[in-house]
C-alpha positions as CSV (number, residue, x, y, z in Angstrom):
1,M,31.3,18.3,-4.3
2,V,33.6,18.2,-7.3
3,K,30.8,19.9,-9.4
4,K,30.5,22.7,-6.9
5,I,34.3,23.3,-6.9
6,I,34.4,23.3,-10.7
7,T,31.4,25.7,-10.8
8,I,33.1,28.1,-8.3
9,L,36.4,28.0,-10.2
10,G,34.5,28.7,-13.5
11,L,32.8,31.7,-11.9
12,I,36.0,33.0,-10.5
13,I,37.7,32.7,-14.0
14,I,34.8,34.5,-15.7
15,S,34.7,37.2,-13.1
16,F,38.5,37.7,-13.4
17,H,38.3,37.9,-17.2
18,S,35.4,40.4,-17.0
19,T,37.4,42.6,-14.6
20,L,40.4,42.5,-16.9
21,F,38.3,43.3,-19.9
22,A,36.7,46.3,-18.2
23,Q,40.1,47.6,-17.1
24,N,41.5,47.6,-20.7
25,Q,38.7,49.6,-22.2
26,K,39.5,53.1,-23.5
27,V,37.6,56.2,-24.3
28,L,38.7,57.8,-27.5
29,L,38.5,61.6,-27.7
30,L,38.0,63.0,-31.2
31,G,38.3,66.7,-32.0
32,E,39.0,69.4,-29.4
33,C,38.1,67.4,-26.3
34,D,40.1,68.1,-23.2
35,K,41.9,65.0,-22.2
36,E,42.7,66.2,-18.7
37,S,39.1,67.0,-17.8
38,T,37.9,63.7,-19.2
39,T,40.5,61.8,-17.2
40,S,39.3,63.6,-14.1
41,M,35.8,62.3,-14.7
42,L,37.1,58.8,-15.4
43,N,39.1,59.0,-12.1
44,Y,35.8,59.9,-10.4
45,L,34.1,56.9,-12.0
46,N,37.0,54.7,-10.8
47,Q,36.8,56.0,-7.2
48,K,33.0,55.6,-7.0
49,A,32.4,52.4,-9.0
50,K,35.8,50.8,-9.4
51,I,35.6,51.0,-13.2
52,S,39.0,51.9,-14.5
53,L,39.1,53.4,-18.1
54,S,41.7,55.5,-19.8
55,A,41.2,58.3,-22.3
56,E,43.3,58.7,-25.5
57,N,43.3,61.5,-28.1
58,A,45.3,62.4,-31.2
59,I,44.5,59.1,-32.8
60,Q,43.3,58.8,-36.4
61,I,40.6,56.2,-36.4
62,S,40.9,53.3,-38.9
63,T,39.4,49.9,-39.5
64,E,42.3,48.3,-37.6
65,N,42.0,50.4,-34.4
66,I,38.4,51.5,-34.0
67,S,37.3,48.4,-32.1
68,S,39.9,49.2,-29.4
69,Y,37.6,52.1,-28.4
70,P,34.1,51.0,-27.4
71,I,33.3,54.5,-26.3
72,I,34.1,57.5,-28.5
73,L,33.6,61.2,-27.4
74,I,33.4,64.0,-29.8
75,C,33.3,67.6,-28.4
76,N,32.1,71.0,-29.5
77,N,30.5,70.2,-32.9
78,D,33.7,68.6,-34.1
79,Y,31.5,65.9,-35.6
80,L,30.9,68.4,-38.4
81,K,34.6,68.1,-39.3
82,L,34.6,64.3,-39.8
83,A,35.5,63.0,-43.3
84,N,33.1,60.7,-45.1
85,T,35.5,57.7,-44.4
86,E,35.5,58.5,-40.7
87,V,31.7,58.7,-40.6
88,A,31.5,55.3,-42.4
89,L,33.9,53.8,-39.8
90,L,31.8,55.3,-36.9
91,Q,28.6,54.0,-38.5
92,N,29.9,50.5,-38.7
93,H,31.3,50.7,-35.2
94,L,28.0,51.8,-33.7
95,K,26.1,49.0,-35.5
96,Q,28.6,46.6,-34.0
97,G,27.9,47.8,-30.4
98,G,30.1,50.9,-30.1
99,F,29.0,54.0,-28.3
100,L,29.3,57.6,-29.5
101,I,28.9,60.6,-27.3
102,L,28.5,64.0,-28.9
103,D,29.2,66.7,-26.3
104,N,27.9,70.3,-26.6
105,I,25.7,70.2,-29.7
106,T,24.8,73.8,-30.5
107,S,22.7,73.4,-33.6
108,D,19.7,71.1,-34.0
109,Y,19.9,71.6,-37.8
110,T,23.5,70.3,-38.2
111,F,22.9,67.6,-35.6
112,S,20.0,66.3,-37.7
113,I,22.1,66.4,-40.9
114,F,24.8,64.4,-39.1
115,L,22.4,61.8,-37.8
116,N,20.9,61.4,-41.3
117,K,24.4,60.8,-42.6
118,I,25.7,58.4,-39.9
119,L,22.5,56.4,-38.9
120,P,19.8,57.3,-41.4
121,E,17.6,54.3,-40.7
122,F,17.3,55.0,-37.0
123,K,15.3,57.8,-35.2
124,K,16.6,59.9,-32.4
125,Q,14.7,60.1,-29.1
126,S,14.6,62.7,-26.4
127,L,15.9,61.2,-23.2
128,P,14.6,63.2,-20.2
129,M,17.1,63.2,-17.3
130,D,14.7,61.7,-14.8
131,T,14.0,58.8,-17.1
132,F,17.6,58.3,-18.4
133,F,19.0,58.4,-14.9
134,K,16.1,56.6,-13.3
135,Q,18.3,54.3,-11.2
136,N,20.6,57.3,-10.3
137,L,23.3,55.2,-8.9
138,F,25.6,58.2,-8.5
139,N,22.9,60.3,-6.7
140,I,22.8,63.1,-9.3
141,N,20.8,66.0,-7.9
142,L,18.3,66.2,-10.8
143,N,16.9,69.5,-9.4
144,E,20.3,71.2,-9.5
145,V,21.4,70.3,-13.0
146,S,19.7,70.4,-16.4
147,V,21.1,68.6,-19.4
148,T,19.2,68.0,-22.7
149,L,19.9,64.5,-24.0
150,E,18.9,62.9,-27.3
151,G,19.9,59.4,-28.3
152,I,19.7,56.7,-30.9
153,F,19.2,53.1,-29.9
154,I,20.2,50.1,-32.0
155,N,18.7,46.8,-30.9
156,N,17.6,48.4,-27.6
157,K,21.2,49.5,-26.8
158,L,22.1,53.2,-26.7
159,A,24.5,53.7,-29.6
160,L,24.7,57.5,-29.9
161,L,24.1,60.1,-27.2
162,G,23.9,63.8,-28.0
163,I,24.4,66.3,-25.2
164,K,22.8,69.5,-26.3
165,K,23.8,73.1,-25.5
166,T,25.9,72.0,-22.5
167,S,29.5,70.9,-22.5
168,L,30.2,68.1,-20.0
169,T,33.9,68.4,-20.6
170,N,33.9,72.1,-19.7
171,Q,32.0,71.3,-16.5
172,W,34.5,68.5,-15.7
173,K,37.3,71.0,-16.2
174,E,35.7,73.2,-13.6
175,G,35.5,70.2,-11.2
176,E,31.7,70.2,-11.0
177,E,30.8,67.0,-9.1
178,E,27.3,66.8,-10.4
179,F,28.7,66.7,-13.9
180,F,31.2,64.1,-12.9
181,K,28.2,62.1,-11.7
182,I,26.4,62.6,-15.1
183,G,29.5,61.5,-17.1
184,S,30.0,58.5,-14.8
185,S,26.4,57.5,-15.1
186,I,26.5,57.7,-18.9
187,I,29.6,55.4,-19.0
188,F,28.2,53.1,-16.4
189,Y,24.9,52.9,-18.3
190,N,26.7,52.0,-21.5
191,L,29.0,49.3,-19.9
192,T,26.1,47.6,-18.1
193,R,23.7,47.3,-21.1
């Protein structure tokens, strides 16, 4: 009887701590990402899955603060503007379990150069939507939207996701629910792996 009570209390404490940890996580927006539209998508995620995250921008990443941002979003080819020190910080962050989303990649050539710079020892993979969103917890209408995704996995965990020739943040700004679902699915996928 006492063992059962201790076990139940232990599970409650672990569950409470996990909930608090998830509530404190932040998404860092680098470059010209729209904070308001990203916040709208994160609010959608909170409504549908009870996962509360906040977005921050105008932050200079450093060794001291980068671990506060398990998810980093860079928009509109702004990854090309990163200094070598920032690329090195991101590289280390990704190898330690961080997640980088590159929104609206418009050039395969510059994307390949960036990948060779940040994660040269890993190969990118095409991620078909029907495979990536196989569980489709947010009921994305895969016949209605088309997004080209490429990613890099480190130790079987998605570390970098490139969204090509589509801007999720622009779609979030327009209030497109299917794209709120895509953004929520990407965040949910990352947090549950």
